[in-house]
C-alpha positions, 0 to 999 in steps of 0.5 A: 543504485538509484533510478538510473539503474531501472534497467536492472529490473528488466534484466531480472525479468529476462534472467528469471524467465531464461533460467526457468525455461532452461531448467524446465527444458532439461526436466521435460514437459511432464515434470515441469508441468507438475511443478507449474501446477504447484506454483499456480496452486501456491500462488492461489493459496498465498494470494487468498490466505494472505488476504484473509489473515491480514485483517486478523493479524492487524486487529490482534497484534498491531491495532491497539499498539497503533492506537496507543502511539497515536494517542501521544501524537494527536491533540485537539489544539494541534488539529485546529491549529494546523487546519487554521494555518492551511486555510489561511495559506490558501489564496483566499486572504482570510483570517480564520477564527480557531473558535469557529473551527472548533465549533464546526468540528465539534458539531460534526455533520457535513463538516466540509460544507460547513467550512465552505459556508464559514470561509465564504462569510469571513470577508462576505464574498465567495472564495471559490466554487464549492467543487474547487474548495472541496479539492483544497479542503481534502488536501488540507485534511490529508496534510494535517493527518499525514503530519499527525500520523507520521510522528508515531507511525510509519511514513507509508501509513501517513502517506496512504491516509493523505492520498485517500483523503485526496481521492475522497475515500476518507471522511473527516465527519466522524473523527473530527468530533472525537478530536475535539474531546480533551482526551484523544483516546477515542480519536486515536482508536478511530484513526487506528481502526479506520484510517491506517488499518489499510496500509498496515494490512497491505504490508502484512498481506505482502509479507504473508504472501511471500512466506506462504508462496515460498513454503508451499512452492518449495514443498511442492517442488521437493515432492515433485523432485522426490517422485519424478527424479532429477534426471535429464530428458531426451527428445525435442518435443518434450524439451520444447514443451518444458521450455514453454512451461518454464517461461510461465513459471518464470513469469510467476517468479517475477511476480513474487519478486515484484511483491518483494520489491514493493514490500522493500520500497514500502518498508524503506519509505520509497527512499532507498537507492534501489527499491523505489517506485521511480526506478520501477516506473522507468522499466519496460516490463517489470512495472507491469508485474509491479503495478499488479502488486499494488492491488494486493 
C-alpha cells in the first residue's frame, strides 16, 4: 500500500468508533462510563510517564552508544570540506579557503556572523543580505550534520537535526570548536547530548506511551469486566448513553493507533509503502489525530 491508499486510515477511524460504540451500547452507560474513565486515566498516565522516562532511558542506555558511533563518522576535515563545498555551490561565485574556515570554526563566537563577513570579503563585494545568508548558512549546517549523523545513526535523527537547524533551533557556535579538535570524542559527545537526543527521546516516548496505555487500559478493562459483568443491558436510554460513551472511547483508540502509525513511519524512515506521512496527510480525519502525536 502507498499514498494512494490514504483512505484506509479514515476507514480505521470510522471502524474504531463504530465498533467501540456498538460494544459500549451493549454494555450500557454505567459500565461503558467506568471503562472510559479507565481509558482516560490510562491516557493521562501514559502521556505523563512516557515523557518523564524518555530522557532517563536515553541518558542511561543510548546516549553513550550514540556518542561512540558518532565518533567514527565525524571529523574535522570532513566538516570543513562539506561546508566549503556547500558555500562554493551557492550563487555567490566564491572560492572558499579551508584554512580560513578552520580559523573561524576554531575561534567560535558568532560563527554565522563571521562567515558572513568572510564571504563578503572574498571578492570584495556584498554577496547577499545578512538575513538571506543566514537562511542559507542554516541550510548548510543542516545538510552537513545530516550527512555526518546519518552514517551511523538513524535517518530520522539526522533529518530532525537538519530541520532544527533550518528553523534556527540549533546553533553551531558551541560544537564547531569541538569539531576542530583532532580527536572527535568531545564533539561526538556534544552532538549525542544536544543534537540527536530529542529525536531518540521522541521515539522512546512513543514506544513507552503505547506500552503503558495498553497495559493500564487492559488491566482496567479486565477489572471492570470482572466486577460489572459482561451481560447485555436493556433500555433505550442506557444503550444510547453507552453508544455516546463508546464514540469517545473510539476516539481515544484512534489516537493510540495514530501513535503506532507515527512510530512505524519513524522507524521505517517514512519510506514504507503504507506507514508514511504522505498517505496520512491526504486523509480527512485521521491526520488531525496524527498531527497531535507530533507534539509528543
